[in-house]
C-alpha positions as CSV (number, residue, x, y, z in Angstrom):
1,M,-16.3,-2.3,-54.1
2,P,-19.1,-0.7,-52.2
3,K,-22.5,0.0,-53.4
4,L,-22.6,3.4,-55.3
5,K,-25.7,5.9,-54.2
6,L,-26.3,6.5,-58.1
7,G,-27.5,3.7,-60.3
8,P,-27.8,4.1,-64.5
9,I,-28.4,7.3,-65.7
10,L,-31.7,7.7,-67.4
11,D,-31.9,9.7,-70.7
12,D,-34.0,13.0,-70.0
13,R,-34.8,15.7,-71.7
14,P,-32.1,18.2,-70.6
15,V,-32.0,22.2,-69.5
16,K,-28.4,23.5,-70.5
17,L,-26.4,25.0,-67.5
18,A,-23.0,26.4,-67.5
19,V,-21.4,25.9,-64.3
20,E,-17.5,25.9,-63.3
21,L,-16.1,23.3,-61.2
22,P,-12.9,23.0,-58.7
23,A,-10.5,21.0,-60.1
24,G,-10.5,18.6,-57.5
25,L,-14.0,18.2,-57.9
26,H,-13.8,17.6,-61.5
27,R,-11.2,14.9,-60.7
28,D,-13.9,13.3,-58.3
29,L,-16.7,13.5,-60.7
30,V,-14.3,12.0,-63.3
31,A,-13.3,9.1,-61.0
32,Y,-17.0,8.3,-60.0
33,A,-18.3,8.1,-63.6
34,D,-15.4,5.6,-64.0
35,A,-16.5,3.7,-61.1
36,L,-20.1,3.9,-61.9
37,S,-19.0,2.7,-65.6
38,R,-17.9,-0.4,-64.1
39,E,-20.5,-1.0,-61.8
40,T,-23.1,-1.0,-64.5
41,S,-21.0,-1.9,-67.4
42,Q,-22.0,1.0,-69.1
43,P,-20.1,4.2,-70.2
44,V,-21.0,7.1,-68.4
45,E,-19.9,10.6,-69.1
46,P,-19.1,12.9,-66.1
47,T,-21.3,15.4,-67.1
48,K,-24.4,13.4,-67.0
49,L,-23.7,12.5,-63.1
50,V,-24.1,16.3,-62.1
51,A,-28.1,16.2,-62.5
52,P,-28.9,13.0,-60.5
53,M,-26.1,14.1,-57.9
54,M,-27.8,17.1,-57.2
55,A,-31.4,15.7,-57.4
56,S,-30.1,13.0,-54.7
57,F,-28.3,15.9,-52.7
58,L,-31.6,17.8,-52.4
59,A,-33.9,15.1,-52.0
60,S,-31.7,14.2,-48.9
61,D,-31.7,17.6,-47.4
62,R,-34.7,17.6,-44.6
63,G,-34.0,21.7,-44.3
64,F,-34.6,22.0,-48.2
65,R,-37.5,19.8,-48.1
66,S,-39.5,21.8,-45.3
67,A,-38.5,25.2,-46.7
68,R,-40.1,23.8,-49.9
69,K,-43.5,22.8,-48.4
70,P,-46.2,25.4,-49.1
71,A,-47.5,27.4,-46.1
72,P,-50.8,25.8,-44.4
73,K,-53.8,27.6,-45.5
74,S,-54.9,30.0,-42.8
75,R,-58.4,29.0,-41.8
76,M,-60.9,30.8,-40.3
77,P,-61.4,29.9,-36.8
78,Q,-64.7,27.6,-36.5
79,P,-66.9,29.0,-34.1
80,Q,-67.4,26.7,-31.0
81,T,-71.2,25.1,-30.6
82,P,-71.5,24.6,-26.5
83,P,-71.6,20.4,-25.4
84,R,-75.4,19.5,-25.5
85,D,-76.4,17.7,-22.3
86,L,-78.3,14.3,-23.2
């Protein structure tokens, strides 16, 4: 069996979020939870996969990472000092 991208699911303080998933995506999520359960030898609820999958997706999205970077602070141009002859 290939190595899955997600590892053990950490128990973290959750924030409630209600979403509707297409039936096909839900079936895939259930199948992934089954595969992860077999790989880690721990039961995994499909609902517990959504947050780590989203986090993994967001972390791998270069466009999102660059969009989240704060804009560089504009600096006042420094006055140029003429070169000194030695």
